N, C-alpha and C positions, 0 to 999 in steps of 0.2 A: 397396556402392554408392559410386560416385564422390562426393567431398565436395561438389563444385558441384552435382551432380544432386540430391543429397539436400537441399541447402540450397534449391534452387529448387523441388523437390517440397513441402518444408515450408512454404515461403512461400505457394505456390498453396493448399495445403490450409488453412492458416491463414487466409488471405484468405477463401476461401470459407466456412469455419466461422463467421468473424466476420460476413460478410455475411448469413448465416442468422440468426445470433444476434441481431443488431440490425436485422434486416429492418424491424420496425415503425418505427424511428426513420429508416431510409433511405427507406422508401416515400414518406414526405412530409417529405424532407430539408429543405425551407424552412420547415416549421412549427416553432415552438417549443412547449415543454411547460409543465407547471405546477410549483408548489412552488418548488424551488431554480432551475429555469430562469429564474424571474422575477428572482432575485437575481443570477444569473451574467451574463445576457445584457446589461443595461445597462452593467454595468462593462466588458464586452468591447467593447461598441460604442463607449463613450467613448475606450478606448484605440486602436481602429481608426481612429476619426474624427480623433483627435490626429495620428496619423501620415500618414494619407492625405490629409486635407483641410488640415491646418496645417503638415505637415512637421516636426513636433516629436516628440521623444520624450515619452511620457506619464508624466511624474514626478508629476502632480497631477491630480485629477479634481474638478470642482465640483459633479457631479451626484449624489453620494452623501453623505448625512449633513452636507450644507453645506459639503462640501469635505474630501477626505482625501488623504493621499499615495499614490501608486501604486506606486513602487518599494519602499516600505517595507511596503506591503499584502502579507501572506503569500500571498493568494490571487491577486495579479496574476501574468500569465504572459507579459508581453510580451517577456521575455528568453528564453523557451523556443523552440527550433526550431520547436514545433508552431504557434507564433503565426503563421508565415508562412502557414498554412492560412487563417487569419482575414484576413490581408491579401490573399490570392489570391481569396477568396470573399467571405463576409460573416460576422458573428459567429455566426448560427445554423447555417449549413452548416459553418463552421469548427469549431465545437464538436463536431459530429457526425462529421466527418471525424477530428478529434482522437480522438474516442472509437474509431473505426475503427483508427487507428493504435496506439492504447493496446492494444487486445486482440490484434491481430497481434504486437506486441512481446511481450505476456506469453506467448502461445502458443508463439512461436518460442524465446524465451530459456529457458522452462521446459523445453521439449524438450531443447535443447542442454545445459542444466544437468544434467539427468537423465542424458543420454548421457555426460556427462563424469564423472559419478558412477559409471559403470559399469552403468547400468540399460539393458536391452535396449529396441529401438525401439518395440515395442508398449506396453511399460509406460511408457517416456517419454512417448509420446502420451497415455496415461491420466493421467500426472502433469500434463501440460500443460492438459488439459481441466478436470481437477479443481480446479486452481488458478486457471485464467483464466476459466473459464465457471461457476463455482459461483454460488449463489443470492445471495451478498453483493455480488458484483460486479454482477449483474443489477438488483437492487433500487436500489442507489446511482445507476447509470447511468439507471435509469427516472425517478427523481425529480429528476434533474439535480444530484446531488451529484458534480460532476466534480472537485472537489479531493480526492475519496476515490478516485480512479483511479490514484494513483501506486504503488500496490502493484504494478503491472505492471512496475515497474523492479527490484523485489527480486530476481528470478532472475537478471537480466542483471548487477547489481552483484555478487551473491554469486559468479557464475560468474567475473567478472573478478577479483574479491578472491582466489578460490581459485588462479586461474592466477598471480597476482602472488606468492602465498605459495608455491605448490608448484613453480614453474618455477625452476630453478637459474640459467638464463642468460636473456638477452633478456627479462626480466620488466618492464622499464621501460614498454613500451608498455601492458601490462595495468594498471600503476599509473596511467598517465595516462588511459587509457580508463576505468578504474573511478572515478577522481576526477571526470572529466568527467560521467559517468552520474550520480554522487551529486549534483553541482551541478545537473544537468538536473532532478532531483526537485525541488530548491529552486526553480528558475526555472519550473517547471511549475505553481507555485502550490499547493505543499503543504508547509508548515513542519512539520505534524505527522508526515507519512510521512518526512520528512527525519530526524526525531528517531527514528521507528521503526526507520529504516535502521541507524542506529548502534547502537540497542538490539539488533538482530537480529545484527549483525556481533560486537557485543561479547559477547553471551551464548553465541554459537557459539564464539567464540575462547576464552572463560573455560572452557566445557566441554572443549575440547580440552586446555587447559592441566592440567585436573583428571584427565582419563582418559587423554590421549594415545594414543588407539587408532589414529589415522590413518585414520579412516573417510572423511574428505573433506579435512581439512587434513593436509599431509604435511611440515610444517617439520622442519628437521634437529634443532632443539632448542627448548625452551620460550622461551629467550632470543631466538632468531631469530624466533619467532612473535610475541612481544611487540613487537620492534622493527619488524618489518613492518607490524603493525597500527597502530602508532602513526605511521608514515610514511604509511600509506594514509589515516588520519583526518586527519592535519594537511595532506596534499595536497588532499583533497577539501574541507575546510573553507576552505583558501586559494582555490580556484577559485570556491566559492560565497559567498565573503565579500561581494561586490558587492551581493548580494540579502539574505544572511543577517544581516548586521550592522544594516542599517537596519530590518529586520523584527524582529530581537530587540529594538531599542531602542524600537520602537513598542509591542511586546508588554509590555515593562517599564513604559513609561509608562501605557498603556492596556490593562491585562490583560482578559481575557475574564472575566466573572463566573462563578464555579462556586459550588457549595454548600459546606456545611460539611466541613473536611478529613476529619472522621470518616466522612463518606459519600463523600468523595473524588469528587465529580462524577456522582452519580447511581447508579442501580442497575446491577449486573452480572448475569451469568447465575446462575441456580439450575441444578442438575442437570436438572430437568424441562425448563426453558426452552432449555437447551443441546441436549438430545435433540430437542426440538421444531424447534429451528433447523436441525439437521443432516438430519433425516429428514422432515419434514412439508412437504408441497408448499404448504400454506397458510402464506405467510411474512408475512402482513399482518394481524397482530391490531390491532384498533381500541381505542384508549385514550381516554377522556374526561377532560380535566384535572380533577383533584380526586377521581376515581373509580378504583376498580380495574378492571382489564380482565375483563369478565364472561366473555368467550369463553375467555381464556387467563389465569386467575386467578393463575397460578403464575409469570408472566413477571417480576414485579419483587418486590423485598424489601419490607420494610414501610417504606421510605424515603418522605419527603414528596415527592420528585422522581423521576418516571419520565423516560424518555428516549424519543426518537421511535422508531416501530415499525421503521423501516428500519435502525436500529443493531443489531438482534437477529437478522437473517437471515443464514444461512450454509448454505443447502441443498446438499448433495452427493448424497443418495439413501441409502436403507437398505442396499443391498449395499456401496457403498464405505465406509459407516460401519462396518460389521461387519468388513470386511476391514482397515480401518485400526485398529480397536480390537484385533484379533487381532495386528496387527504390533507394537503396543506391548508385548505379552506375548512374542511369539516373539523380538524383537530386544532385550529389555530389557538384556542384557549386551553384545552384540556391537555395538550402536549407541547406546550410551549417550550418545555426543557429540551425537546428535540428539534422543534421547527426553527427556533431562534438560532442555534448552532448551524443548522442546515442552511439557513439563509445567509449567515455569515460567511460560510465556506463557499457558498454559490457567488457572493460578492467578490471573493478572493480570485475566482477564476476569470473574472472580467477585467483583471489588471487595473482596478480602480484605486482609490486612496488607501484602502485597507491593505491591499498588497504592496504598495510602495512603502507603507510603514513597516509591515512585516519583513520586507526585502532588506531592511537595515539590520536585523539580527544575525547572530552566528549561525552558521550552516545555511540559513535560508538566503543569506546575501550571495551565495554561491549558485543558486538556482537561477535559471534562465527563463522559465516560462511559468506563468501562473496556472495555465490550463490543467497541470497536473493535480490541482486540488479537487478536481471534478470527482475523483474516486472517494475522496472523504465526504463530499456532498451526497454521493450515491449511498454510501454507508449509512448516513443519517436517514436519508429519504426512505430507504427500504424498510427501515425499522418502524415507520410510521404505520 
């Protein structure tokens, strides 16, 4: 199939699938939701009002907690290209159109990443669906956690990083595009997912250095790979610095409260709760503060702090789960460069020692729950 026709067909199918997937949100596109919608919308409205009515950039808002900086706020997104949707419409419609754009981007970039890795078209489409339309994405979008939607950039950034590393010539454009996409994640209001991005690229690069199988990274030498990784990280940090540095300074001065380091931010998955998250269509356990969940008593450890129910959903379905589990056994040796990072990320979700160690680092120390790493595990797992 011609490349342009394939791209156009991919876009049309992704747009239709996204429209169906978020049809309830689009049906009443001017209506806002509950929970995190209430937190997100006033902030967006203040930024839009500052630009449209006053002709000023929204560096400060007096409408939140007695006044807070906007540029330094990790959740602010007026530097994001998607913010043009808010200016063209209104904050409510803009959030939903941004959601539409996020999912289309995830579907298309996941598909093209899989194709670049040598996966056939049908399997690449399955990769795109499992990563972009899994239960975790649906839950966070439904409750208005729009700052949790930036995992849609991971396939695109990894694709550009691979092209930068693997291409012998003319790879400067992939460096610049990849760095720009990394910066876009920060501009889109997601400082945590910006940190996840470097964690993902870092562990995939380290796995390649250890095994050097050439599964997806095809650097000529380990030294070449390390140098290109450093160049990619420095370039992306430089482009994102206008937002990243103020955000980091604000987080250092006013860190988010987390629980004791031994707990490292709340409960992670147990084996039973993880199985439930992947295969049970009921993704909404109800937990009363101070009590254990009667419906799903296995969801949490014996820690004093649980975390919100939407943090534990990751539905893919029984059949994909079985196929994925089999792939870990079948490709144990030939694809160790993907399996080892996936298993490491899986261990992080269980709040074990690896998460306690990572929790000591900047940005990660402000995180409350390790269950959020499940989306990184899913990303590596679907590529098997």
